BAGUFI-830067 format. One record per atom (N, C-alpha, C, O): residue number from 1; x, y, z. Coordinates in steps of 0.2 Angstrom, whole numbers, plus 5000, padded with zeros to 4 digits. Example, Ala and Ser with C-alpha at 12.3 -4.5 7.8 and 13.67 -1.06 7.14 Angstrom:
     i   east   north     up
     1   5066    4972   5039
     1   5062    4978   5039
     1   5066    4984   5039
     1   5071    4983   5042
     2   5064    4989   5035
     2   5068    4995   5036
     2   5064    5000   5039
     2   5067    5006   5040
This chain:
     i   east   north     up
     1   5060    5039   5152
     1   5063    5044   5147
     1   5070    5046   5148
     1   5072    5047   5154
     2   5073    5047   5143
     2   5080    5049   5143
     2   5081    5056   5139
     2   5080    5055   5133
     3   5083    5061   5142
     3   5084    5068   5139
     3   5091    5069   5137
     3   5095    5070   5142
     4   5093    5070   5131
     4   5100    5071   5129
     4   5100    5078   5125
     4   5095    5079   5121
     5   5104    5082   5127
     5   5105    5089   5124
     5   5112    5089   5121
     5   5117    5086   5123
     6   5112    5092   5115
     6   5119    5094   5112
     6   5119    5101   5111
     6   5114    5104   5108
     7   5124    5105   5113
     7   5125    5112   5112
     7   5132    5114   5110
     7   5137    5113   5114
     8   5133    5117   5105
     8   5139    5121   5103
     8   5139    5127   5107
     8   5135    5132   5106
     9   5144    5128   5112
     9   5144    5134   5116
     9   5147    5140   5114
     9   5147    5146   5116
    10   5152    5139   5108
    10   5156    5145   5106
    10   5160    5148   5111
    10   5160    5154   5112
    11   5162    5144   5116
    11   5166    5147   5122
    11   5162    5146   5128
    11   5157    5149   5129
    12   5164    5141   5132
    12   5160    5139   5138
    12   5159    5145   5143
    12   5154    5145   5146
    13   5164    5149   5143
    13   5164    5155   5148
    13   5159    5160   5146
    13   5155    5163   5149
    14   5159    5161   5139
    14   5155    5166   5136
    14   5147    5163   5136
    14   5143    5167   5138
    15   5146    5157   5135
    15   5139    5154   5136
    15   5137    5155   5143
    15   5131    5156   5144
    16   5141    5154   5148
    16   5140    5154   5155
    16   5137    5161   5156
    16   5132    5162   5160
    17   5141    5166   5154
    17   5139    5173   5155
    17   5132    5175   5152
    17   5128    5179   5155
    18   5130    5171   5147
    18   5124    5172   5143
    18   5118    5168   5146
    18   5113    5168   5143
    19   5119    5164   5152
    19   5114    5160   5155
    19   5114    5153   5154
    19   5109    5150   5156
    20   5119    5150   5150
    20   5118    5143   5149
    20   5117    5138   5155
    20   5113    5134   5154
    21   5121    5139   5160
    21   5121    5135   5165
    21   5115    5136   5170
    21   5112    5131   5173
    22   5112    5142   5170
    22   5106    5143   5173
    22   5100    5139   5169
    22   5096    5136   5172
    23   5100    5139   5162
    23   5096    5135   5158
    23   5097    5128   5159
    23   5092    5124   5160
    24   5103    5125   5160
    24   5104    5118   5161
    24   5101    5116   5167
    24   5099    5110   5167
    25   5101    5120   5173
    25   5099    5118   5179
    25   5092    5116   5179
    25   5089    5113   5183
    26   5088    5119   5174
    26   5081    5118   5173
    26   5079    5114   5167
    26   5073    5113   5166
    27   5084    5111   5164
    27   5082    5108   5158
    27   5080    5100   5159
    27   5077    5097   5154
    28   5081    5098   5165
    28   5079    5091   5166
    28   5083    5086   5161
    28   5081    5080   5160
    29   5089    5088   5159
    29   5093    5084   5154
    29   5097    5078   5158
    29   5099    5080   5163
    30   5097    5072   5155
    30   5101    5067   5158
    30   5108    5067   5156
    30   5112    5066   5160
    31   5109    5069   5150
    31   5116    5069   5147
    31   5116    5075   5143
    31   5112    5076   5139
    32   5121    5079   5143
    32   5122    5085   5139
    32   5129    5085   5136
    32   5134    5085   5139
    33   5129    5085   5130
    33   5136    5086   5126
    33   5137    5093   5124
    33   5132    5096   5121
    34   5143    5095   5125
    34   5144    5102   5123
    34   5151    5102   5119
    34   5155    5098   5119
    35   5151    5107   5114
    35   5156    5108   5110
    35   5159    5115   5110
    35   5156    5120   5112
    36   5165    5115   5107
    36   5169    5122   5106
    36   5169    5125   5113
    36   5167    5131   5114
    37   5173    5122   5118
    37   5174    5125   5124
    37   5178    5131   5124
    37   5176    5136   5128
    38   5183    5131   5120
    38   5188    5137   5120
    38   5191    5138   5127
    38   5191    5144   5129
    39   5192    5133   5130
    39   5195    5133   5137
    39   5199    5127   5139
    39   5198    5122   5136
    40   5204    5128   5143
    40   5207    5122   5146
    40   5204    5121   5153
    40   5200    5124   5156
    41   5207    5115   5156
    41   5204    5113   5163
    41   5205    5119   5168
    41   5200    5120   5172
    42   5211    5122   5168
    42   5212    5127   5173
    42   5208    5133   5172
    42   5207    5137   5177
    43   5204    5134   5166
    43   5200    5140   5165
    43   5193    5139   5168
    43   5189    5144   5168
    44   5191    5133   5169
    44   5184    5131   5171
    44   5183    5132   5179
    44   5187    5130   5183
    45   5177    5136   5180
    45   5175    5137   5187
    45   5172    5130   5189
    45   5170    5126   5185
    46   5171    5129   5195
    46   5168    5123   5198
    46   5161    5121   5195
    46   5160    5115   5193
    47   5157    5126   5194
    47   5150    5125   5191
    47   5150    5123   5184
    47   5146    5120   5181
    48   5156    5125   5181
    48   5156    5124   5173
    48   5159    5117   5173
    48   5158    5113   5168
    49   5164    5115   5178
    49   5167    5108   5177
    49   5162    5103   5179
    49   5162    5097   5176
    50   5158    5104   5184
    50   5153    5099   5187
    50   5147    5103   5190
    50   5147    5104   5196
    51   5142    5105   5185
    51   5136    5108   5188
    51   5132    5104   5193
    51   5133    5097   5193
    52   5128    5107   5197
    52   5125    5103   5202
    52   5121    5097   5199
    52   5117    5098   5195
    53   5122    5091   5202
    53   5118    5085   5200
    53   5121    5082   5194
    53   5119    5076   5192
    54   5127    5084   5191
    54   5130    5082   5185
    54   5138    5080   5187
    54   5141    5083   5190
    55   5140    5074   5183
    55   5147    5073   5182
    55   5149    5076   5176
    55   5146    5076   5171
    56   5155    5079   5176
    56   5158    5082   5170
    56   5164    5079   5167
    56   5169    5077   5171
    57   5165    5078   5161
    57   5170    5075   5157
    57   5172    5080   5151
    57   5168    5082   5148
    58   5179    5080   5150
    58   5181    5085   5144
    58   5187    5082   5140
    58   5191    5078   5143
    59   5187    5084   5134
    59   5193    5082   5130
    59   5195    5089   5127
    59   5191    5092   5123
    60   5200    5092   5130
    60   5202    5099   5129
    60   5207    5099   5122
    60   5210    5094   5121
    61   5207    5104   5119
    61   5212    5105   5114
    61   5218    5107   5117
    61   5218    5110   5122
    62   5224    5106   5114
    62   5230    5108   5116
    62   5231    5116   5115
    62   5235    5119   5119
    63   5228    5118   5110
    63   5229    5125   5108
    63   5224    5129   5113
    63   5218    5127   5113
    64   5226    5134   5116
    64   5222    5138   5121
    64   5217    5142   5117
    64   5218    5144   5112
    65   5211    5142   5120
    65   5205    5146   5118
    65   5203    5143   5111
    65   5200    5147   5107
    66   5203    5136   5110
    66   5201    5133   5104
    66   5198    5127   5105
    66   5200    5123   5109
    67   5192    5125   5101
    67   5189    5119   5101
    67   5188    5116   5108
    67   5186    5119   5112
    68   5188    5109   5108
    68   5187    5106   5115
    68   5179    5104   5115
    68   5175    5107   5113
    69   5178    5097   5118
    69   5172    5095   5119
    69   5171    5093   5126
    69   5176    5092   5130
    70   5164    5092   5128
    70   5163    5090   5135
    70   5157    5086   5135
    70   5153    5086   5130
    71   5155    5083   5141
    71   5149    5079   5142
    71   5148    5079   5150
    71   5152    5078   5154
    72   5141    5081   5151
    72   5139    5081   5158
    72   5134    5075   5158
    72   5130    5074   5154
    73   5133    5072   5164
    73   5129    5066   5165
    73   5126    5066   5172
    73   5130    5067   5176
    74   5120    5065   5173
    74   5117    5064   5180
    74   5120    5057   5183
    74   5122    5057   5188
    75   5120    5052   5178
    75   5123    5045   5181
    75   5130    5045   5179
    75   5132    5047   5173
    76   5134    5042   5183
    76   5141    5042   5182
    76   5143    5036   5176
    76   5140    5031   5177
    77   5146    5038   5171
    77   5147    5033   5166
    77   5152    5027   5168
    77   5156    5028   5173
    78   5151    5021   5165
    78   5155    5016   5167
    78   5162    5016   5164
    78   5167    5014   5166
    79   5162    5020   5158
    79   5169    5021   5155
    79   5169    5027   5151
    79   5164    5029   5148
    80   5174    5031   5151
    80   5175    5037   5147
    80   5181    5036   5142
    80   5186    5034   5145
    81   5181    5039   5136
    81   5186    5038   5132
    81   5187    5045   5128
    81   5182    5047   5125
    82   5193    5048   5129
    82   5195    5054   5125
    82   5198    5053   5119
    82   5203    5049   5118
    83   5196    5056   5113
    83   5199    5056   5107
    83   5198    5050   5103
    83   5195    5044   5105
    84   5200    5050   5096
    84   5199    5045   5091
    84   5205    5040   5091
    84   5205    5035   5087
    85   5211    5042   5094
    85   5217    5039   5093
    85   5221    5041   5088
    85   5225    5037   5085
    86   5219    5047   5085
    86   5223    5050   5079
    86   5226    5056   5082
    86   5222    5061   5082
    87   5232    5056   5083
    87   5236    5062   5087
    87   5234    5069   5083
    87   5233    5074   5087
    88   5234    5070   5077
    88   5233    5076   5074
    88   5226    5079   5076
    88   5225    5085   5076
    89   5221    5075   5076
    89   5214    5077   5078
    89   5213    5077   5085
    89   5209    5081   5087
    90   5216    5072   5089
    90   5215    5072   5096
    90   5218    5078   5099
    90   5216    5081   5104
    91   5223    5081   5096
    91   5226    5088   5099
    91   5221    5093   5099
    91   5222    5098   5102
    92   5216    5093   5094
    92   5211    5098   5094
    92   5205    5097   5098
    92   5200    5101   5098
    93   5205    5091   5102
    93   5199    5090   5107
    93   5192    5090   5103
    93   5188    5094   5105
    94   5191    5084   5100
    94   5185    5084   5096
    94   5181    5078   5097
    94   5175    5077   5094
    95   5182    5074   5101
    95   5179    5067   5102
    95   5179    5065   5109
    95   5184    5064   5112
    96   5173    5064   5112
    96   5173    5061   5119
    96   5167    5056   5120
    96   5161    5058   5118
    97   5169    5050   5122
    97   5164    5045   5122
    97   5163    5043   5129
    97   5167    5042   5133
    98   5156    5042   5131
    98   5155    5039   5138
    98   5150    5033   5137
    98   5145    5034   5134
    99   5151    5028   5141
    99   5147    5022   5140
    99   5143    5022   5147
    99   5146    5023   5152
   100   5136    5020   5146
   100   5132    5019   5152
   100   5128    5013   5150
   100   5124    5012   5146
   101   5131    5007   5153
   101   5127    5001   5152
   101   5128    4999   5144
   101   5134    4999   5142
   102   5123    4998   5141
   102   5122    4997   5134
   102   5122    5003   5130
   102   5122    5003   5123
   103   5122    5009   5133
   103   5121    5015   5129
   103   5128    5018   5129
   103   5132    5019   5134
   104   5129    5021   5123
   104   5136    5025   5122
   104   5133    5032   5120
   104   5129    5032   5115
   105   5136    5037   5123
   105   5134    5044   5121
   105   5141    5047   5119
   105   5146    5047   5123
   106   5141    5050   5113
   106   5148    5054   5111
   106   5146    5061   5109
   106   5142    5063   5106
   107   5151    5065   5112
   107   5151    5072   5110
   107   5156    5073   5105
   107   5162    5072   5106
   108   5154    5076   5099
   108   5158    5077   5093
   108   5158    5084   5091
   108   5153    5087   5090
   109   5164    5086   5089
   109   5165    5093   5085
   109   5169    5092   5079
   109   5175    5092   5079
   110   5165    5091   5074
   110   5169    5090   5067
   110   5172    5096   5065
   110   5169    5101   5065
   111   5178    5096   5062
   111   5181    5102   5060
   111   5177    5106   5055
   111   5173    5104   5051
   112   5177    5113   5055
   112   5175    5117   5051
   112   5180    5119   5045
   112   5186    5119   5047
   113   5177    5119   5039
   113   5182    5121   5033
   113   5181    5128   5031
   113   5184    5129   5026
   114   5177    5132   5034
   114   5175    5138   5032
   114   5181    5144   5032
   114   5180    5148   5028
   115   5186    5143   5036
   115   5191    5148   5037
   115   5196    5149   5032
   115   5199    5154   5030
   116   5197    5143   5029
   116   5202    5143   5023
   116   5202    5136   5019
   116   5199    5131   5022
   117   5206    5136   5013
   117   5206    5130   5010
   117   5210    5125   5014
   117   5208    5119   5013
   118   5215    5127   5018
   118   5219    5122   5022
   118   5214    5119   5027
   118   5215    5113   5028
   119   5210    5122   5030
   119   5206    5119   5035
   119   5200    5115   5032
   119   5198    5110   5035
   120   5198    5117   5026
   120   5194    5112   5022
   120   5197    5105   5021
   120   5194    5100   5022
   121   5204    5105   5019
   121   5207    5099   5018
   121   5208    5095   5025
   121   5208    5089   5025
   122   5209    5099   5030
   122   5209    5095   5037
   122   5202    5092   5039
   122   5202    5087   5041
   123   5197    5096   5036
   123   5190    5093   5037
   123   5189    5087   5033
   123   5187    5082   5036
   124   5191    5087   5027
   124   5190    5081   5023
   124   5195    5075   5026
   124   5193    5069   5026
   125   5201    5077   5028
   125   5205    5072   5031
   125   5202    5069   5037
   125   5202    5063   5038
   126   5199    5073   5042
   126   5195    5070   5047
   126   5189    5066   5045
   126   5189    5060   5048
   127   5186    5068   5040
   127   5180    5064   5038
   127   5182    5057   5035
   127   5179    5052   5036
   128   5188    5057   5032
   128   5191    5051   5029
   128   5193    5046   5035
   128   5192    5040   5035
   129   5196    5049   5040
   129   5198    5044   5046
   129   5192    5042   5050
   129   5192    5037   5052
   130   5187    5047   5050
   130   5181    5045   5055
   130   5176    5040   5052
   130   5173    5037   5056
   131   5176    5040   5046
   131   5171    5035   5043
   131   5172    5028   5045
   131   5167    5025   5047
   132   5178    5025   5044
   132   5179    5019   5047
   132   5178    5017   5054
   132   5175    5012   5056
   133   5179    5023   5058
   133   5177    5022   5065
   133   5170    5022   5066
   133   5167    5019   5071
   134   5166    5026   5062
   134   5159    5026   5063
   134   5156    5019   5061
   134   5151    5017   5063
   135   5159    5016   5056
   135   5157    5009   5054
   135   5159    5004   5059
   135   5155    5000   5060
   136   5164    5005   5062
   136   5166    5000   5068
   136   5161    5002   5074
   136   5159    4997   5077
   137   5160    5008   5075
   137   5155    5009   5081
   137   5148    5006   5080
   137   5145    5003   5084
   138   5146    5007   5073
   138   5139    5004   5072
   138   5139    4996   5073
   138   5134    4994   5075
   139   5145    4993   5071
   139   5146    4986   5072
   139   5146    4983   5079
   139   5146    4977   5080
   140   5147    4988   5084
   140   5148    4986   5091
   140   5141    4983   5093
   140   5141    4979   5098
   141   5136    4985   5090
   141   5129    4982   5092
   141   5127    4985   5099
   141   5122    4982   5102
   142   5129    4991   5100
   142   5127    4995   5106
   142   5121    5000   5104
   142   5120    5002   5098
   143   5118    5003   5109
   143   5114    5009   5107
   143   5119    5015   5108
   143   5122    5016   5113
   144   5120    5018   5102
   144   5124    5024   5102
   144   5121    5030   5099
   144   5118    5029   5094
   145   5123    5036   5102
   145   5120    5042   5099
   145   5126    5047   5099
   145   5130    5047   5104
   146   5128    5050   5093
   146   5133    5054   5093
   146   5130    5061   5092
   146   5127    5063   5087
   147   5131    5066   5097
   147   5129    5072   5098
   147   5134    5077   5096
   147   5139    5077   5099
   148   5132    5082   5092
   148   5137    5087   5091
   148   5136    5091   5085
   148   5132    5091   5081
   149   5141    5096   5084
   149   5142    5100   5078
   149   5145    5096   5073
   149   5152    5096   5073
   150   5141    5094   5068
   150   5144    5090   5062
   150   5147    5095   5057
   150   5151    5093   5052
   151   5145    5101   5057
   151   5148    5106   5052
   151   5146    5104   5045
   151   5149    5106   5040
   152   5140    5101   5044
   152   5138    5099   5037
   152   5130    5100   5037
   152   5127    5096   5041
   153   5127    5103   5033
   153   5120    5103   5032
   153   5119    5098   5026
   153   5122    5098   5021
   154   5115    5093   5028
   154   5114    5087   5023
   154   5110    5088   5017
   154   5112    5086   5012
   155   5104    5091   5018
   155   5100    5092   5012
   155   5098    5099   5011
   155   5099    5104   5016
   156   5094    5101   5006
   156   5092    5108   5004
   156   5088    5110   5010
   156   5088    5116   5012
   157   5084    5106   5013
   157   5079    5108   5019
   157   5083    5111   5025
   157   5081    5114   5029
   158   5090    5109   5025
   158   5094    5110   5031
   158   5097    5117   5031
   158   5101    5118   5036
   159   5096    5121   5026
   159   5099    5128   5027
   159   5094    5132   5022
   159   5092    5130   5017
   160   5094    5138   5025
   160   5089    5143   5021
   160   5091    5145   5014
   160   5087    5144   5009
   161   5097    5147   5014
   161   5100    5149   5007
   161   5104    5144   5004
   161   5110    5145   5003
   162   5101    5138   5002
   162   5105    5132   5000
   162   5108    5134   4993
   162   5113    5131   4991
   163   5104    5137   4989
   163   5107    5139   4982
   163   5113    5143   4982
   163   5117    5142   4978
   164   5113    5147   4987
   164   5119    5152   4987
   164   5125    5148   4991
   164   5131    5151   4991
   165   5124    5143   4993
   165   5130    5139   4997
   165   5132    5133   4994
   165   5136    5129   4998
   166   5131    5131   4988
   166   5132    5125   4985
   166   5140    5124   4984
   166   5142    5118   4983
   167   5144    5129   4984
   167   5151    5129   4983
   167   5154    5131   4990
   167   5160    5132   4990
   168   5151    5132   4995
   168   5154    5134   5002
   168   5154    5128   5006
   168   5150    5123   5006
   169   5159    5128   5011
   169   5160    5123   5016
   169   5154    5122   5020
   169   5151    5127   5022
   170   5153    5116   5022
   170   5147    5114   5025
   170   5141    5112   5021
   170   5136    5109   5024
   171   5141    5114   5014
   171   5136    5111   5010
   171   5139    5109   5003
   171   5136    5109   4998
   172   5145    5107   5003
   172   5149    5105   4997
   172   5146    5098   4995
   172   5144    5094   5000
   173   5146    5096   4989
   173   5143    5090   4987
   173   5147    5084   4990
   173   5144    5079   4992
   174   5153    5084   4991
   174   5157    5079   4995
   174   5155    5078   5002
   174   5154    5072   5004
   175   5154    5084   5005
   175   5152    5083   5012
   175   5145    5080   5013
   175   5144    5075   5017
   176   5140    5082   5009
   176   5134    5080   5009
   176   5133    5072   5007
   176   5130    5068   5010
   177   5137    5071   5002
   177   5138    5063   5000
   177   5140    5059   5006
   177   5138    5053   5007
   178   5145    5062   5010
   178   5148    5058   5015
   178   5143    5056   5020
   178   5142    5051   5023
   179   5138    5061   5022
   179   5132    5060   5026
   179   5128    5055   5024
   179   5125    5051   5027
   180   5126    5056   5017
   180   5122    5051   5014
   180   5124    5044   5015
   180   5120    5039   5016
   181   5131    5043   5013
   181   5134    5036   5014
   181   5133    5034   5022
   181   5132    5028   5023
   182   5134    5039   5026
   182   5133    5037   5033
   182   5126    5034   5035
   182   5126    5029   5039
   183   5121    5037   5032
   183   5115    5036   5033
   183   5112    5030   5029
   183   5109    5025   5032
   184   5113    5030   5023
   184   5110    5025   5019
   184   5114    5018   5018
   184   5112    5013   5018
   185   5121    5019   5018
   185   5125    5013   5017
   185   5127    5010   5024
   185   5125    5004   5026
   186   5129    5014   5029
   186   5132    5012   5035
   186   5126    5010   5040
   186   5125    5005   5043
   187   5120    5015   5040
   187   5115    5013   5043
   187   5113    5018   5049
   187   5107    5017   5052
   188   5117    5023   5050
   188   5116    5028   5056
   188   5109    5032   5054
   188   5107    5032   5048
   189   5106    5034   5059
   189   5100    5038   5058
   189   5100    5045   5061
   189   5102    5046   5067
   190   5098    5050   5057
   190   5097    5057   5059
   190   5091    5058   5063
   190   5085    5057   5060
   191   5091    5058   5070
   191   5085    5058   5073
   191   5080    5063   5072
   191   5074    5062   5072
   192   5083    5070   5071
   192   5078    5075   5070
   192   5074    5074   5063
   192   5068    5075   5063
   193   5078    5072   5058
   193   5075    5071   5052
   193   5070    5065   5052
   193   5065    5065   5048
   194   5072    5060   5056
   194   5067    5054   5056
   194   5060    5057   5060
   194   5055    5055   5057
   195   5061    5061   5065
   195   5055    5064   5068
   195   5051    5069   5064
   195   5045    5069   5064
   196   5055    5073   5061
   196   5052    5079   5058
   196   5055    5080   5051
   196   5059    5083   5049
   197   5052    5076   5046
   197   5054    5076   5039
   197   5054    5082   5035
   197   5058    5084   5031
   198   5049    5087   5038
   198   5048    5093   5034
   198   5050    5099   5038
   198   5048    5105   5036
   199   5052    5098   5044
   199   5054    5104   5048
   199   5062    5106   5047
   199   5066    5101   5048
   200   5063    5112   5045
   200   5070    5114   5044
   200   5075    5112   5050
   200   5080    5108   5050
   201   5073    5115   5056
   201   5077    5113   5062
   201   5083    5116   5063
   201   5088    5113   5066
   202   5084    5122   5060
   202   5090    5126   5060
   202   5093    5126   5067
   202   5090    5128   5072
   203   5100    5126   5068
   203   5103    5126   5074
   203   5109    5131   5075
   203   5112    5132   5080
   204   5111    5134   5069
   204   5116    5139   5069
   204   5114    5144   5064
   204   5111    5143   5059
   205   5116    5150   5066
   205   5115    5157   5062
   205   5122    5161   5062
   205   5125    5162   5067
   206   5123    5163   5056
   206   5129    5168   5055
   206   5128    5174   5059
   206   5122    5176   5060
   207   5133    5177   5061
   207   5133    5183   5065
   207   5133    5189   5061
   207   5132    5195   5063
   208   5133    5188   5054
   208   5133    5193   5049
   208   5125    5195   5048
   208   5121    5191   5048
   209   5124    5201   5047
   209   5118    5204   5045
   209   5113    5202   5050
   209   5114    5202   5056
   210   5107    5200   5048
   210   5101    5199   5053
   210   5099    5191   5052
   210   5093    5190   5052
   211   5104    5187   5051
   211   5103    5180   5050
   211   5099    5177   5056
   211   5094    5173   5054
   212   5100    5179   5062
   212   5097    5175   5068
   212   5089    5178   5068
   212   5084    5174   5069
   213   5089    5185   5067
   213   5082    5188   5067
   213   5078    5186   5062
   213   5072    5185   5063
   214   5080    5185   5056
   214   5077    5183   5050
   214   5077    5175   5049
   214   5074    5172   5045
   215   5080    5171   5054
   215   5080    5164   5054
   215   5083    5161   5047
   215   5081    5157   5044
   216   5088    5165   5045
   216   5092    5162   5039
   216   5098    5157   5042
   216   5103    5159   5044
   217   5096    5151   5044
   217   5100    5147   5047
   217   5102    5141   5044
   217   5101    5140   5038
   218   5106    5137   5047
   218   5109    5130   5045
   218   5107    5125   5050
   218   5108    5127   5056
   219   5106    5119   5048
   219   5105    5114   5053
   219   5111    5110   5053
   219   5112    5105   5048
   220   5116    5111   5057
   220   5123    5107   5057
   220   5124    5104   5064
   220   5129    5100   5064
   221   5120    5104   5069
   221   5120    5101   5075
   221   5115    5095   5075
   221   5109    5096   5073
   222   5118    5089   5076
   222   5114    5083   5075
   222   5114    5078   5081
   222   5119    5079   5085
   223   5109    5074   5082
   223   5110    5068   5086
   223   5109    5062   5081
   223   5103    5061   5079
   224   5114    5059   5080
   224   5114    5053   5075
   224   5115    5047   5079
   224   5120    5046   5083
   225   5110    5042   5078
   225   5110    5037   5082
   225   5110    5030   5078
   225   5108    5030   5072
   226   5111    5024   5082
   226   5110    5018   5079
   226   5102    5017   5078
   226   5099    5020   5082
   227   5100    5013   5074
   227   5093    5012   5072
   227   5089    5011   5078
   227   5083    5014   5079
   228   5090    5006   5082
   228   5086    5004   5088
   228   5085    5010   5093
   228   5080    5011   5095
   229   5091    5014   5094
   229   5090    5019   5098
   229   5086    5025   5095
   229   5082    5028   5099
   230   5088    5026   5089
   230   5084    5031   5085
   230   5077    5030   5085
   230   5073    5035   5085
   231   5074    5024   5085
   231   5067    5023   5085
   231   5064    5024   5092
   231   5058    5025   5093
   232   5068    5026   5097
   232   5066    5027   5104
   232   5065    5035   5104
   232   5062    5038   5109
   233   5067    5039   5099
   233   5066    5046   5100
   233   5059    5048   5099
   233   5056    5046   5094
   234   5056    5051   5104
   234   5049    5053   5104
   234   5048    5060   5102
   234   5043    5062   5098
   235   5052    5064   5103
   235   5051    5072   5102
   235   5058    5075   5102
   235   5063    5073   5105
   236   5059    5081   5099
   236   5065    5085   5099
   236   5063    5092   5098
   236   5058    5094   5096
   237   5068    5096   5101
   237   5067    5103   5100
   237   5073    5107   5100
   237   5078    5105   5102
   238   5073    5113   5096
   238   5079    5118   5096
   238   5077    5123   5100
   238   5072    5127   5099
   239   5081    5125   5105
   239   5079    5130   5110
   239   5082    5137   5108
   239   5088    5138   5107
   240   5077    5141   5107
   240   5079    5148   5104
   240   5076    5154   5109
   240   5077    5160   5107
   241   5073    5152   5114
   241   5071    5157   5119
   241   5076    5162   5122
   241   5075    5168   5123
   242   5082    5159   5123
   242   5088    5163   5125
   242   5093    5161   5120
   242   5093    5156   5116
   243   5098    5166   5119
   243   5104    5165   5115
   243   5110    5164   5118
   243   5113    5169   5121
   244   5113    5158   5119
   244   5119    5157   5123
   244   5125    5157   5118
   244   5131    5158   5121
   245   5124    5157   5112
   245   5129    5155   5107
   245   5127    5157   5100
   245   5121    5159   5099
   246   5131    5156   5095
   246   5128    5156   5088
   246   5125    5150   5086
   246   5122    5150   5081
   247   5125    5145   5090
   247   5121    5139   5089
   247   5116    5139   5095
   247   5117    5142   5100
   248   5110    5135   5094
   248   5105    5133   5098
   248   5105    5126   5101
   248   5107    5122   5097
   249   5104    5125   5107
   249   5104    5118   5110
   249   5099    5114   5107
   249   5093    5116   5105
   250   5101    5108   5105
   250   5096    5103   5102
   250   5095    5098   5107
   250   5099    5094   5110
   251   5088    5097   5109
   251   5086    5092   5114
   251   5082    5087   5111
   251   5077    5088   5107
   252   5084    5080   5112
   252   5080    5075   5110
   252   5078    5070   5116
   252   5082    5069   5120
   253   5071    5069   5117
   253   5069    5064   5122
   253   5068    5057   5119
   253   5065    5056   5114
   254   5071    5052   5122
   254   5071    5045   5120
   254   5067    5042   5125
   254   5068    5042   5131
   255   5062    5038   5123
   255   5058    5033   5126
   255   5062    5028   5130
   255   5067    5025   5127
   256   5060    5026   5136
   256   5063    5019   5138
   256   5061    5014   5134
   256   5056    5014   5130
   257   5065    5009   5134
   257   5065    5003   5130
   257   5058    5000   5130
   257   5055    4998   5125
   258   5055    4999   5136
   258   5049    4996   5137
   258   5043    5000   5134
   258   5038    4997   5132
   259   5044    5006   5133
   259   5039    5010   5130
   259   5039    5011   5122
   259   5035    5013   5119
   260   5045    5009   5120
   260   5046    5010   5113
   260   5042    5005   5108
   260   5042    5006   5102
């Protein structure tokens, strides 16, 4: 079995203070993808850089206290690649790829467009650039899983208040259609939705009101995989017993090939 975790930390130092690394030590995860570090290399303590038993890799944003992604793995990867090769997006630290034999695990933080119309245009621009890269990745013929905060709820089941959010970033028709294209035309698979067609699986809750307490959430954190690897997903869960961030960790257990 291979256990892969994706977690938007909303600040790695903040999540640490709330117990994330203590939880990680007991998670039995093989690979952990983290997003929204809000830190630079010099800001990280040793246990944040390389927790016991894990190798750590990061793609930091140039802007201090902003964005950034990371990946922890028990096994040392054969190859690590930072960024998409697009300077304007790579400056924001949004993409980190690690290859392990025939398996590729990617930590992704797709831009949010909720803060302003300008940022929504950045999000659309990222999606436009990223789609051909996703097509090329798919064609590599490898087992690939892209873990992260995609900042899009795909269907009505993926957010509690879908009627009130149809004109809001994260549930815009263009964003949802982009994911539909990714799944139906290109062929990528949403592992959670494949396993649990009827379970909402929320992973993010607004800090406003009582959203978390009332479970008024959004499912915007995904593990999206190539079909062969997605078929190996046996179970998944969203961890809510502790709150490290405004997001909750998404864990998926993948069977070994021989068991699939």
